[in-house]
N, CA, C and O atoms as a CHARMM CRD file, in Angstrom:
* protein
*
  372
    1    1 UNK  N      0.88400  -1.12100  -0.01800 PROA 1      0.00000
    2    1 UNK  CA    -0.04100  -0.08900   0.08000 PROA 1      0.00000
    3    1 UNK  C      0.98200   1.21300   0.00800 PROA 1      0.00000
    4    1 UNK  O      1.95000   1.36700   0.75200 PROA 1      0.00000
    5    2 UNK  N      0.57300   2.09800  -1.02100 PROA 2      0.00000
    6    2 UNK  CA     1.33600   3.22400  -1.17200 PROA 2      0.00000
    7    2 UNK  C      0.64200   4.53800  -0.22300 PROA 2      0.00000
    8    2 UNK  O     -0.55500   4.81600  -0.15300 PROA 2      0.00000
    9    3 UNK  N      1.74300   5.20500   0.44100 PROA 3      0.00000
   10    3 UNK  CA     0.93300   6.39300   1.21300 PROA 3      0.00000
   11    3 UNK  C      1.89100   7.46200   0.70100 PROA 3      0.00000
   12    3 UNK  O      3.11000   7.34300   0.57000 PROA 3      0.00000
   13    4 UNK  N      0.97000   8.76300   0.37500 PROA 4      0.00000
   14    4 UNK  CA     1.74300   9.66500  -0.28600 PROA 4      0.00000
   15    4 UNK  C      2.40600   9.51100  -1.41100 PROA 4      0.00000
   16    4 UNK  O      2.51000   8.37700  -1.87900 PROA 4      0.00000
   17    5 UNK  N      3.00500  10.66100  -2.08700 PROA 5      0.00000
   18    5 UNK  CA     3.87900  10.70300  -3.21600 PROA 5      0.00000
   19    5 UNK  C      5.28600  10.62200  -3.04900 PROA 5      0.00000
   20    5 UNK  O      5.87400  11.10800  -2.08300 PROA 5      0.00000
   21    6 UNK  N      5.92400   9.91200  -4.13800 PROA 6      0.00000
   22    6 UNK  CA     7.25000  10.00700  -4.01200 PROA 6      0.00000
   23    6 UNK  C      8.08900  11.19400  -4.32800 PROA 6      0.00000
   24    6 UNK  O      7.43900  12.11600  -4.82000 PROA 6      0.00000
   25    7 UNK  N      9.23000  11.39100  -4.19100 PROA 7      0.00000
   26    7 UNK  CA     9.86200  12.46900  -4.82100 PROA 7      0.00000
   27    7 UNK  C      9.60500  12.96900  -5.91300 PROA 7      0.00000
   28    7 UNK  O      9.12800  14.08100  -6.14000 PROA 7      0.00000
   29    8 UNK  N     10.07700  11.73800  -7.00500 PROA 8      0.00000
   30    8 UNK  CA     9.92900  11.78200  -8.38300 PROA 8      0.00000
   31    8 UNK  C      8.35100  12.54500  -8.47300 PROA 8      0.00000
   32    8 UNK  O      8.13700  13.62900  -9.01700 PROA 8      0.00000
   33    9 UNK  N      7.55500  11.87100  -7.94200 PROA 9      0.00000
   34    9 UNK  CA     6.08500  12.33500  -8.58300 PROA 9      0.00000
   35    9 UNK  C      5.86000  14.13900  -8.09500 PROA 9      0.00000
   36    9 UNK  O      5.27000  15.03900  -8.69300 PROA 9      0.00000
   37   10 UNK  N      6.54100  14.14500  -6.89400 PROA 10     0.00000
   38   10 UNK  CA     6.33500  15.53300  -6.69800 PROA 10     0.00000
   39   10 UNK  C      7.11300  16.26400  -7.91400 PROA 10     0.00000
   40   10 UNK  O      6.42300  16.93900  -8.67800 PROA 10     0.00000
   41   11 UNK  N      8.35500  16.18400  -8.11800 PROA 11     0.00000
   42   11 UNK  CA     9.04200  16.76900  -9.25600 PROA 11     0.00000
   43   11 UNK  C      8.45000  16.79700 -10.32500 PROA 11     0.00000
   44   11 UNK  O      8.63100  17.82200 -10.98100 PROA 11     0.00000
   45   12 UNK  N      7.86900  16.11900 -10.70500 PROA 12     0.00000
   46   12 UNK  CA     7.04700  15.89600 -12.11000 PROA 12     0.00000
   47   12 UNK  C      5.76500  16.92400 -11.85100 PROA 12     0.00000
   48   12 UNK  O      5.49200  17.83200 -12.63600 PROA 12     0.00000
   49   13 UNK  N      5.06700  16.66500 -10.71500 PROA 13     0.00000
   50   13 UNK  CA     4.01500  17.68700 -10.42200 PROA 13     0.00000
   51   13 UNK  C      4.64100  19.35800 -10.73700 PROA 13     0.00000
   52   13 UNK  O      4.06400  20.14700 -11.48600 PROA 13     0.00000
   53   14 UNK  N      5.74900  19.62400 -10.09200 PROA 14     0.00000
   54   14 UNK  CA     6.15200  20.80800 -10.28800 PROA 14     0.00000
   55   14 UNK  C      6.62500  21.17800 -11.66100 PROA 14     0.00000
   56   14 UNK  O      6.52400  22.32500 -12.09700 PROA 14     0.00000
   57   15 UNK  N      7.09100  20.28000 -12.26300 PROA 15     0.00000
   58   15 UNK  CA     7.63800  20.82900 -13.80500 PROA 15     0.00000
   59   15 UNK  C      6.39300  20.77600 -14.45000 PROA 15     0.00000
   60   15 UNK  O      6.29400  21.42100 -15.49300 PROA 15     0.00000
   61   16 UNK  N      5.42800  20.14500 -14.04900 PROA 16     0.00000
   62   16 UNK  CA     4.21900  20.13200 -14.95400 PROA 16     0.00000
   63   16 UNK  C      3.65100  21.53000 -14.99400 PROA 16     0.00000
   64   16 UNK  O      3.29100  22.11700 -16.01400 PROA 16     0.00000
   65   17 UNK  N      3.61500  22.00000 -13.73700 PROA 17     0.00000
   66   17 UNK  CA     3.14600  23.13400 -13.21100 PROA 17     0.00000
   67   17 UNK  C      3.86500  24.48700 -13.75800 PROA 17     0.00000
   68   17 UNK  O      3.32900  25.54400 -14.09300 PROA 17     0.00000
   69   18 UNK  N      5.02100  24.19000 -13.74900 PROA 18     0.00000
   70   18 UNK  CA     5.69700  25.19600 -14.51900 PROA 18     0.00000
   71   18 UNK  C      5.64700  25.45600 -15.92800 PROA 18     0.00000
   72   18 UNK  O      5.66100  26.57500 -16.44100 PROA 18     0.00000
   73   19 UNK  N      5.57000  24.00000 -16.71300 PROA 19     0.00000
   74   19 UNK  CA     5.29500  24.13800 -18.05100 PROA 19     0.00000
   75   19 UNK  C      4.06100  24.64600 -18.47000 PROA 19     0.00000
   76   19 UNK  O      3.94800  25.19600 -19.56500 PROA 19     0.00000
   77   20 UNK  N      2.95200  24.48400 -17.54800 PROA 20     0.00000
   78   20 UNK  CA     1.54600  25.04600 -17.70100 PROA 20     0.00000
   79   20 UNK  C      1.39600  26.65900 -17.66000 PROA 20     0.00000
   80   20 UNK  O      0.56500  27.35800 -18.24000 PROA 20     0.00000
   81   21 UNK  N      2.41800  27.02400 -16.82400 PROA 21     0.00000
   82   21 UNK  CA     2.65600  28.56000 -16.61600 PROA 21     0.00000
   83   21 UNK  C      3.29800  29.04500 -17.99800 PROA 21     0.00000
   84   21 UNK  O      2.86400  30.05800 -18.54800 PROA 21     0.00000
   85   22 UNK  N      4.30800  28.32000 -18.52500 PROA 22     0.00000
   86   22 UNK  CA     4.93600  28.77700 -19.69200 PROA 22     0.00000
   87   22 UNK  C      3.72300  28.74100 -21.11600 PROA 22     0.00000
   88   22 UNK  O      3.71100  29.52400 -22.06500 PROA 22     0.00000
   89   23 UNK  N      2.94000  27.77500 -20.90800 PROA 23     0.00000
   90   23 UNK  CA     1.89700  27.63300 -22.09300 PROA 23     0.00000
   91   23 UNK  C      0.97100  29.06300 -21.89500 PROA 23     0.00000
   92   23 UNK  O      0.69600  29.90600 -22.74900 PROA 23     0.00000
   93   24 UNK  N      0.63200  29.02000 -20.58800 PROA 24     0.00000
   94   24 UNK  CA    -0.37200  30.47000 -20.35400 PROA 24     0.00000
   95   24 UNK  C      0.37500  31.76400 -21.08600 PROA 24     0.00000
   96   24 UNK  O     -0.22400  32.58100 -21.78500 PROA 24     0.00000
   97   25 UNK  N      1.62000  31.79100 -20.82900 PROA 25     0.00000
   98   25 UNK  CA     2.31200  33.07200 -20.80400 PROA 25     0.00000
   99   25 UNK  C      2.39700  32.97900 -22.81800 PROA 25     0.00000
  100   25 UNK  O      2.18400  33.99500 -23.47900 PROA 25     0.00000
  101   26 UNK  N      2.63200  32.02000 -23.29200 PROA 26     0.00000
  102   26 UNK  CA     2.62200  31.77400 -24.72000 PROA 26     0.00000
  103   26 UNK  C      1.13300  32.07700 -25.26900 PROA 26     0.00000
  104   26 UNK  O      0.85000  32.80900 -26.21700 PROA 26     0.00000
  105   27 UNK  N      0.23700  31.33200 -24.44100 PROA 27     0.00000
  106   27 UNK  CA    -1.19900  31.50000 -25.15000 PROA 27     0.00000
  107   27 UNK  C     -1.54100  33.08500 -24.84800 PROA 27     0.00000
  108   27 UNK  O     -2.48200  33.54800 -25.49200 PROA 27     0.00000
  109   28 UNK  N     -0.96400  33.82300 -24.06600 PROA 28     0.00000
  110   28 UNK  CA    -1.17000  35.19500 -23.99200 PROA 28     0.00000
  111   28 UNK  C     -0.72100  36.09700 -25.40400 PROA 28     0.00000
  112   28 UNK  O     -1.19700  37.20500 -25.65200 PROA 28     0.00000
  113   29 UNK  N      0.15000  35.48900 -26.15200 PROA 29     0.00000
  114   29 UNK  CA     0.53400  36.14300 -27.34300 PROA 29     0.00000
  115   29 UNK  C      1.47100  36.94700 -27.24500 PROA 29     0.00000
  116   29 UNK  O      1.29900  38.12300 -27.56600 PROA 29     0.00000
  117   30 UNK  N      2.59600  36.51900 -26.80700 PROA 30     0.00000
  118   30 UNK  CA     3.97000  37.55300 -26.48500 PROA 30     0.00000
  119   30 UNK  C      4.79700  37.45900 -27.70800 PROA 30     0.00000
  120   30 UNK  O      4.59400  36.44100 -28.36900 PROA 30     0.00000
  121   31 UNK  N      5.67300  38.27600 -28.15800 PROA 31     0.00000
  122   31 UNK  CA     6.57200  38.05500 -29.16600 PROA 31     0.00000
  123   31 UNK  C      7.95700  37.76400 -28.59300 PROA 31     0.00000
  124   31 UNK  O      8.10300  37.48300 -27.40400 PROA 31     0.00000
  125   32 UNK  N      8.92300  37.83100 -29.41700 PROA 32     0.00000
  126   32 UNK  CA    10.28500  37.13800 -28.96900 PROA 32     0.00000
  127   32 UNK  C     10.86300  38.20700 -28.06700 PROA 32     0.00000
  128   32 UNK  O     11.34200  37.78700 -27.01400 PROA 32     0.00000
  129   33 UNK  N     10.90400  39.45300 -28.27400 PROA 33     0.00000
  130   33 UNK  CA    11.31200  40.57900 -27.20300 PROA 33     0.00000
  131   33 UNK  C     10.62200  40.32500 -26.01100 PROA 33     0.00000
  132   33 UNK  O     11.32800  40.28700 -25.00300 PROA 33     0.00000
  133   34 UNK  N      9.30900  40.12600 -25.85800 PROA 34     0.00000
  134   34 UNK  CA     8.76700  39.98800 -24.60900 PROA 34     0.00000
  135   34 UNK  C      8.90700  38.77500 -24.25400 PROA 34     0.00000
  136   34 UNK  O      8.44200  38.84100 -23.11600 PROA 34     0.00000
  137   35 UNK  N      9.24600  37.58400 -24.41700 PROA 35     0.00000
  138   35 UNK  CA    10.01600  36.50200 -24.03900 PROA 35     0.00000
  139   35 UNK  C     11.20200  36.69400 -23.29500 PROA 35     0.00000
  140   35 UNK  O     11.45100  36.14100 -22.22400 PROA 35     0.00000
  141   36 UNK  N     11.83700  37.39700 -23.82000 PROA 36     0.00000
  142   36 UNK  CA    13.18000  37.63300 -23.35700 PROA 36     0.00000
  143   36 UNK  C     13.06500  38.42900 -22.13900 PROA 36     0.00000
  144   36 UNK  O     13.69100  38.05300 -21.14700 PROA 36     0.00000
  145   37 UNK  N     12.27400  39.58700 -22.08100 PROA 37     0.00000
  146   37 UNK  CA    11.88000  40.47100 -21.01600 PROA 37     0.00000
  147   37 UNK  C     11.36100  39.35100 -19.95900 PROA 37     0.00000
  148   37 UNK  O     12.12200  39.08600 -19.02800 PROA 37     0.00000
  149   38 UNK  N     10.15900  38.70200 -20.04200 PROA 38     0.00000
  150   38 UNK  CA     9.83800  37.62300 -19.18900 PROA 38     0.00000
  151   38 UNK  C     10.97300  36.90600 -18.46100 PROA 38     0.00000
  152   38 UNK  O     11.15400  36.87800 -17.24400 PROA 38     0.00000
  153   39 UNK  N     11.66900  36.35900 -19.37100 PROA 39     0.00000
  154   39 UNK  CA    12.74300  35.54200 -18.81000 PROA 39     0.00000
  155   39 UNK  C     13.71500  36.31700 -17.83900 PROA 39     0.00000
  156   39 UNK  O     14.20600  35.84500 -16.81400 PROA 39     0.00000
  157   40 UNK  N     13.91600  37.64000 -18.35900 PROA 40     0.00000
  158   40 UNK  CA    14.83300  38.42800 -17.39300 PROA 40     0.00000
  159   40 UNK  C     14.27400  38.82600 -16.32800 PROA 40     0.00000
  160   40 UNK  O     14.99000  39.05600 -15.35300 PROA 40     0.00000
  161   41 UNK  N     12.96500  38.99300 -16.25200 PROA 41     0.00000
  162   41 UNK  CA    12.34600  39.78500 -15.00600 PROA 41     0.00000
  163   41 UNK  C     12.13200  38.46900 -14.05100 PROA 41     0.00000
  164   41 UNK  O     12.13300  38.62000 -12.82900 PROA 41     0.00000
  165   42 UNK  N     11.96100  37.25100 -14.60500 PROA 42     0.00000
  166   42 UNK  CA    11.77000  35.85000 -13.99600 PROA 42     0.00000
  167   42 UNK  C     13.18600  35.57700 -13.23400 PROA 42     0.00000
  168   42 UNK  O     13.17300  35.04900 -12.12300 PROA 42     0.00000
  169   43 UNK  N     14.32900  35.92800 -13.82600 PROA 43     0.00000
  170   43 UNK  CA    15.64100  35.39300 -13.34300 PROA 43     0.00000
  171   43 UNK  C     16.18400  36.68600 -12.08400 PROA 43     0.00000
  172   43 UNK  O     17.15100  36.45000 -11.36000 PROA 43     0.00000
  173   44 UNK  N     15.51700  37.82100 -12.00200 PROA 44     0.00000
  174   44 UNK  CA    15.42900  38.68600 -11.16300 PROA 44     0.00000
  175   44 UNK  C     14.76700  38.41700  -9.87100 PROA 44     0.00000
  176   44 UNK  O     14.92700  39.18200  -8.92000 PROA 44     0.00000
  177   45 UNK  N     14.20800  37.61700  -9.81700 PROA 45     0.00000
  178   45 UNK  CA    13.12200  36.96300  -8.80200 PROA 45     0.00000
  179   45 UNK  C     14.03800  35.83700  -7.86700 PROA 45     0.00000
  180   45 UNK  O     13.84200  35.44300  -6.71700 PROA 45     0.00000
  181   46 UNK  N     15.03600  35.51800  -8.77800 PROA 46     0.00000
  182   46 UNK  CA    15.61200  34.11400  -8.01800 PROA 46     0.00000
  183   46 UNK  C     16.20100  34.55600  -6.62300 PROA 46     0.00000
  184   46 UNK  O     16.42200  35.72000  -6.28900 PROA 46     0.00000
  185   47 UNK  N     16.42600  33.36900  -5.83000 PROA 47     0.00000
  186   47 UNK  CA    16.82000  33.80400  -4.46800 PROA 47     0.00000
  187   47 UNK  C     18.29400  33.41300  -4.45900 PROA 47     0.00000
  188   47 UNK  O     19.04600  33.88500  -3.60700 PROA 47     0.00000
  189   48 UNK  N     18.78600  32.43300  -5.53100 PROA 48     0.00000
  190   48 UNK  CA    20.23300  32.46900  -5.70500 PROA 48     0.00000
  191   48 UNK  C     20.95300  33.63300  -6.35000 PROA 48     0.00000
  192   48 UNK  O     20.99400  33.72300  -7.57700 PROA 48     0.00000
  193   49 UNK  N     21.59400  34.64100  -5.45500 PROA 49     0.00000
  194   49 UNK  CA    22.16300  35.68600  -5.96700 PROA 49     0.00000
  195   49 UNK  C     22.95100  35.49400  -7.20200 PROA 49     0.00000
  196   49 UNK  O     22.66000  36.10600  -8.22900 PROA 49     0.00000
  197   50 UNK  N     24.16300  34.47700  -7.12300 PROA 50     0.00000
  198   50 UNK  CA    24.97100  34.19900  -7.94600 PROA 50     0.00000
  199   50 UNK  C     24.41500  34.07000  -9.42800 PROA 50     0.00000
  200   50 UNK  O     24.79900  34.71200 -10.40600 PROA 50     0.00000
  201   51 UNK  N     23.14400  32.82500  -9.36300 PROA 51     0.00000
  202   51 UNK  CA    22.67100  32.47000 -10.48600 PROA 51     0.00000
  203   51 UNK  C     21.93400  33.40700 -11.02200 PROA 51     0.00000
  204   51 UNK  O     21.95100  33.49800 -12.25000 PROA 51     0.00000
  205   52 UNK  N     21.16300  34.27100 -10.28600 PROA 52     0.00000
  206   52 UNK  CA    20.70100  35.56900 -10.68700 PROA 52     0.00000
  207   52 UNK  C     21.62700  36.59000 -11.53000 PROA 52     0.00000
  208   52 UNK  O     21.27400  37.05600 -12.61300 PROA 52     0.00000
  209   53 UNK  N     22.70200  36.84300 -10.97900 PROA 53     0.00000
  210   53 UNK  CA    23.48800  37.72100 -11.86800 PROA 53     0.00000
  211   53 UNK  C     24.09700  36.84900 -13.16900 PROA 53     0.00000
  212   53 UNK  O     24.06000  37.33700 -14.29900 PROA 53     0.00000
  213   54 UNK  N     24.56200  35.74900 -12.95800 PROA 54     0.00000
  214   54 UNK  CA    24.81800  35.24900 -14.18900 PROA 54     0.00000
  215   54 UNK  C     23.90400  35.33900 -15.42400 PROA 54     0.00000
  216   54 UNK  O     24.24200  35.84100 -16.49600 PROA 54     0.00000
  217   55 UNK  N     22.44700  34.67400 -15.08800 PROA 55     0.00000
  218   55 UNK  CA    21.75600  34.93300 -15.88100 PROA 55     0.00000
  219   55 UNK  C     21.26700  36.36800 -16.35800 PROA 55     0.00000
  220   55 UNK  O     20.94800  36.55100 -17.53200 PROA 55     0.00000
  221   56 UNK  N     21.22500  37.29700 -15.48200 PROA 56     0.00000
  222   56 UNK  CA    21.27400  38.73900 -16.26900 PROA 56     0.00000
  223   56 UNK  C     22.19700  39.16100 -16.93600 PROA 56     0.00000
  224   56 UNK  O     22.00700  39.97300 -17.84200 PROA 56     0.00000
  225   57 UNK  N     23.36100  38.70400 -16.62700 PROA 57     0.00000
  226   57 UNK  CA    24.44500  38.89500 -17.55700 PROA 57     0.00000
  227   57 UNK  C     24.33700  38.60900 -18.88400 PROA 57     0.00000
  228   57 UNK  O     24.42500  39.41400 -19.81100 PROA 57     0.00000
  229   58 UNK  N     24.12000  37.28800 -18.95500 PROA 58     0.00000
  230   58 UNK  CA    23.69400  36.58200 -20.36100 PROA 58     0.00000
  231   58 UNK  C     22.68200  37.18500 -20.98600 PROA 58     0.00000
  232   58 UNK  O     22.82300  37.54000 -22.15600 PROA 58     0.00000
  233   59 UNK  N     21.48600  37.39500 -20.29100 PROA 59     0.00000
  234   59 UNK  CA    20.34500  37.84200 -21.16300 PROA 59     0.00000
  235   59 UNK  C     20.56400  39.19900 -21.41800 PROA 59     0.00000
  236   59 UNK  O     19.84800  39.65600 -22.30900 PROA 59     0.00000
  237   60 UNK  N     21.44600  40.07000 -20.82700 PROA 60     0.00000
  238   60 UNK  CA    21.64000  41.39400 -21.19800 PROA 60     0.00000
  239   60 UNK  C     22.10300  41.65500 -22.41700 PROA 60     0.00000
  240   60 UNK  O     21.87500  42.74900 -22.93400 PROA 60     0.00000
  241   61 UNK  N     22.88600  40.60300 -23.11200 PROA 61     0.00000
  242   61 UNK  CA    23.36700  40.65800 -24.36100 PROA 61     0.00000
  243   61 UNK  C     22.22900  40.59700 -25.13800 PROA 61     0.00000
  244   61 UNK  O     22.33800  41.17100 -26.22100 PROA 61     0.00000
  245   62 UNK  N     20.86400  39.92100 -24.83900 PROA 62     0.00000
  246   62 UNK  CA    20.02100  39.72000 -26.02700 PROA 62     0.00000
  247   62 UNK  C     19.01600  40.83500 -25.89200 PROA 62     0.00000
  248   62 UNK  O     18.31500  41.19100 -26.83900 PROA 62     0.00000
  249   63 UNK  N     18.95800  41.42100 -24.60300 PROA 63     0.00000
  250   63 UNK  CA    17.65100  42.12500 -24.30400 PROA 63     0.00000
  251   63 UNK  C     17.91200  43.65500 -25.08400 PROA 63     0.00000
  252   63 UNK  O     19.03100  44.15200 -25.20900 PROA 63     0.00000
  253   64 UNK  N     16.92300  44.14000 -25.46400 PROA 64     0.00000
  254   64 UNK  CA    16.81500  45.53200 -26.10800 PROA 64     0.00000
  255   64 UNK  C     16.49100  46.38400 -25.04900 PROA 64     0.00000
  256   64 UNK  O     15.39200  46.19500 -24.52800 PROA 64     0.00000
  257   65 UNK  N     17.40500  47.54200 -24.48300 PROA 65     0.00000
  258   65 UNK  CA    16.69400  48.36500 -23.47700 PROA 65     0.00000
  259   65 UNK  C     15.79400  49.45500 -24.02800 PROA 65     0.00000
  260   65 UNK  O     15.77900  49.60900 -25.25000 PROA 65     0.00000
  261   66 UNK  N     15.06500  50.20400 -23.28000 PROA 66     0.00000
  262   66 UNK  CA    14.17900  51.00100 -23.61200 PROA 66     0.00000
  263   66 UNK  C     14.94100  52.41600 -24.38300 PROA 66     0.00000
  264   66 UNK  O     14.56400  52.99200 -25.40300 PROA 66     0.00000
  265   67 UNK  N     16.01400  52.70000 -23.59200 PROA 67     0.00000
  266   67 UNK  CA    16.83600  53.80000 -24.13300 PROA 67     0.00000
  267   67 UNK  C     18.04900  53.77900 -23.83000 PROA 67     0.00000
  268   67 UNK  O     18.39500  52.72700 -23.29200 PROA 67     0.00000
  269   68 UNK  N     19.19300  54.88400 -24.03000 PROA 68     0.00000
  270   68 UNK  CA    20.34900  54.91200 -24.00500 PROA 68     0.00000
  271   68 UNK  C     20.56500  54.79200 -22.50200 PROA 68     0.00000
  272   68 UNK  O     21.15900  53.80700 -22.06300 PROA 68     0.00000
  273   69 UNK  N     20.14500  55.67800 -21.75000 PROA 69     0.00000
  274   69 UNK  CA    20.15000  55.52300 -20.18000 PROA 69     0.00000
  275   69 UNK  C     20.21200  54.02500 -19.61500 PROA 69     0.00000
  276   69 UNK  O     21.06300  53.57800 -18.84700 PROA 69     0.00000
  277   70 UNK  N     19.16800  53.38200 -20.14300 PROA 70     0.00000
  278   70 UNK  CA    18.92500  52.01200 -19.47800 PROA 70     0.00000
  279   70 UNK  C     20.18100  51.22500 -20.16500 PROA 70     0.00000
  280   70 UNK  O     20.88800  50.64000 -19.34500 PROA 70     0.00000
  281   71 UNK  N     20.54600  51.12000 -21.42600 PROA 71     0.00000
  282   71 UNK  CA    21.47400  50.49900 -21.94600 PROA 71     0.00000
  283   71 UNK  C     22.90000  50.74500 -20.85300 PROA 71     0.00000
  284   71 UNK  O     23.70400  49.86200 -20.55600 PROA 71     0.00000
  285   72 UNK  N     22.93000  52.06900 -20.41800 PROA 72     0.00000
  286   72 UNK  CA    24.16000  52.52200 -19.74200 PROA 72     0.00000
  287   72 UNK  C     23.82100  51.59800 -18.52500 PROA 72     0.00000
  288   72 UNK  O     24.65000  50.69800 -18.38500 PROA 72     0.00000
  289   73 UNK  N     22.79000  51.60200 -17.60000 PROA 73     0.00000
  290   73 UNK  CA    22.87400  51.00300 -16.65500 PROA 73     0.00000
  291   73 UNK  C     23.13900  49.27500 -16.77500 PROA 73     0.00000
  292   73 UNK  O     23.73100  48.70100 -15.86000 PROA 73     0.00000
  293   74 UNK  N     22.79400  48.74700 -17.62100 PROA 74     0.00000
  294   74 UNK  CA    23.01100  47.42600 -18.12400 PROA 74     0.00000
  295   74 UNK  C     24.45600  47.29800 -18.31100 PROA 74     0.00000
  296   74 UNK  O     24.95600  46.24700 -17.91300 PROA 74     0.00000
  297   75 UNK  N     25.26400  48.22900 -18.87600 PROA 75     0.00000
  298   75 UNK  CA    26.41100  48.04400 -19.11400 PROA 75     0.00000
  299   75 UNK  C     27.24900  47.99800 -17.88200 PROA 75     0.00000
  300   75 UNK  O     28.14100  47.17900 -17.65800 PROA 75     0.00000
  301   76 UNK  N     26.79100  49.14800 -16.97100 PROA 76     0.00000
  302   76 UNK  CA    27.26300  49.23200 -15.78000 PROA 76     0.00000
  303   76 UNK  C     27.06000  47.96600 -14.65400 PROA 76     0.00000
  304   76 UNK  O     27.86200  47.75200 -13.74400 PROA 76     0.00000
  305   77 UNK  N     26.10100  47.35000 -14.84700 PROA 77     0.00000
  306   77 UNK  CA    25.86300  46.17400 -14.25400 PROA 77     0.00000
  307   77 UNK  C     26.89700  44.93700 -14.70800 PROA 77     0.00000
  308   77 UNK  O     27.67000  44.29600 -13.99700 PROA 77     0.00000
  309   78 UNK  N     26.64700  44.83300 -16.09700 PROA 78     0.00000
  310   78 UNK  CA    27.96500  43.89100 -16.67200 PROA 78     0.00000
  311   78 UNK  C     29.28500  44.16100 -16.28700 PROA 78     0.00000
  312   78 UNK  O     29.97500  43.18800 -15.98100 PROA 78     0.00000
  313   79 UNK  N     29.82500  45.38200 -16.23500 PROA 79     0.00000
  314   79 UNK  CA    31.02900  45.47100 -15.82100 PROA 79     0.00000
  315   79 UNK  C     31.30600  45.33800 -14.31500 PROA 79     0.00000
  316   79 UNK  O     32.48200  45.17700 -13.98900 PROA 79     0.00000
  317   80 UNK  N     30.40500  45.38400 -13.39700 PROA 80     0.00000
  318   80 UNK  CA    30.55400  45.11100 -12.08800 PROA 80     0.00000
  319   80 UNK  C     30.47000  43.67700 -11.65500 PROA 80     0.00000
  320   80 UNK  O     31.10600  43.19200 -10.71900 PROA 80     0.00000
  321   81 UNK  N     29.46400  42.93100 -12.57600 PROA 81     0.00000
  322   81 UNK  CA    29.33700  41.47800 -12.36600 PROA 81     0.00000
  323   81 UNK  C     30.76200  40.82400 -12.99200 PROA 81     0.00000
  324   81 UNK  O     31.29400  39.92400 -12.34300 PROA 81     0.00000
  325   82 UNK  N     31.32900  41.24000 -14.15000 PROA 82     0.00000
  326   82 UNK  CA    32.40500  40.75100 -14.60000 PROA 82     0.00000
  327   82 UNK  C     33.61900  40.98500 -13.59600 PROA 82     0.00000
  328   82 UNK  O     34.43700  40.08700 -13.40000 PROA 82     0.00000
  329   83 UNK  N     33.68200  41.88400 -13.14000 PROA 83     0.00000
  330   83 UNK  CA    34.67300  42.44900 -11.85500 PROA 83     0.00000
  331   83 UNK  C     34.68800  41.47800 -10.81300 PROA 83     0.00000
  332   83 UNK  O     35.71200  40.95200 -10.37700 PROA 83     0.00000
  333   84 UNK  N     33.31400  41.21200 -10.35700 PROA 84     0.00000
  334   84 UNK  CA    33.26700  40.59500  -9.03100 PROA 84     0.00000
  335   84 UNK  C     33.35900  39.12400  -9.61500 PROA 84     0.00000
  336   84 UNK  O     34.03000  38.41100  -8.86900 PROA 84     0.00000
  337   85 UNK  N     32.91500  38.51600 -10.64800 PROA 85     0.00000
  338   85 UNK  CA    33.39200  37.38400 -11.02500 PROA 85     0.00000
  339   85 UNK  C     35.07300  36.87900 -10.98400 PROA 85     0.00000
  340   85 UNK  O     35.62200  35.85600 -10.57600 PROA 85     0.00000
  341   86 UNK  N     35.55600  38.10900 -11.60100 PROA 86     0.00000
  342   86 UNK  CA    37.16400  38.01300 -11.80400 PROA 86     0.00000
  343   86 UNK  C     37.78800  37.99100 -10.16400 PROA 86     0.00000
  344   86 UNK  O     38.57600  37.12300  -9.78900 PROA 86     0.00000
  345   87 UNK  N     37.44800  38.74400  -9.56400 PROA 87     0.00000
  346   87 UNK  CA    37.77600  38.72500  -7.92600 PROA 87     0.00000
  347   87 UNK  C     37.51100  37.49800  -7.37300 PROA 87     0.00000
  348   87 UNK  O     38.36700  36.94600  -6.68200 PROA 87     0.00000
  349   88 UNK  N     36.40200  36.97800  -7.59000 PROA 88     0.00000
  350   88 UNK  CA    36.21700  35.60800  -6.85800 PROA 88     0.00000
  351   88 UNK  C     36.84200  34.45900  -7.49600 PROA 88     0.00000
  352   88 UNK  O     36.93600  33.36900  -6.93100 PROA 88     0.00000
  353   89 UNK  N     37.27500  34.70000  -8.68800 PROA 89     0.00000
  354   89 UNK  CA    38.26200  33.47800  -9.46300 PROA 89     0.00000
  355   89 UNK  C     39.64000  33.81200  -8.70900 PROA 89     0.00000
  356   89 UNK  O     40.36600  32.87500  -8.37700 PROA 89     0.00000
  357   90 UNK  N     39.95200  34.94400  -8.47700 PROA 90     0.00000
  358   90 UNK  CA    41.41600  35.10600  -7.85800 PROA 90     0.00000
  359   90 UNK  C     41.40100  34.63300  -6.46400 PROA 90     0.00000
  360   90 UNK  O     42.49400  34.24600  -6.05100 PROA 90     0.00000
  361   91 UNK  N     40.35100  34.57400  -5.59700 PROA 91     0.00000
  362   91 UNK  CA    40.15700  34.48900  -4.51200 PROA 91     0.00000
  363   91 UNK  C     40.15400  32.65900  -4.34200 PROA 91     0.00000
  364   91 UNK  O     40.75400  31.92500  -3.55700 PROA 91     0.00000
  365   92 UNK  N     39.36300  32.42200  -5.26400 PROA 92     0.00000
  366   92 UNK  CA    39.57400  30.80800  -5.36600 PROA 92     0.00000
  367   92 UNK  C     40.65200  29.94100  -5.54000 PROA 92     0.00000
  368   92 UNK  O     40.71000  28.78700  -5.11300 PROA 92     0.00000
  369   93 UNK  N     41.58400  30.58800  -6.23900 PROA 93     0.00000
  370   93 UNK  CA    42.78000  30.01700  -6.68600 PROA 93     0.00000
  371   93 UNK  C     43.59800  29.77900  -5.44100 PROA 93     0.00000
  372   93 UNK  O     44.71900  29.27700  -5.52400 PROA 93     0.00000
């Protein structure tokens, strides 16, 4: 007799739920630029700060900013993240 769900079953349910969220977003009718924006904004919500920074750095290359000032802010973020990564690599050695 089985009581409760296995870890695998719970993981499958969570993945299915995530996929359903993606389907709803797609059904909403967004274009490629909006998809990149959604991915970017979701990455900003991550609790893992290192992962958030890495994803934002990658996504920044592919997102279009609204204006030059925003692009400058993205570039400054990119420069700061690159510097932090270099420092952490030096310390790890």
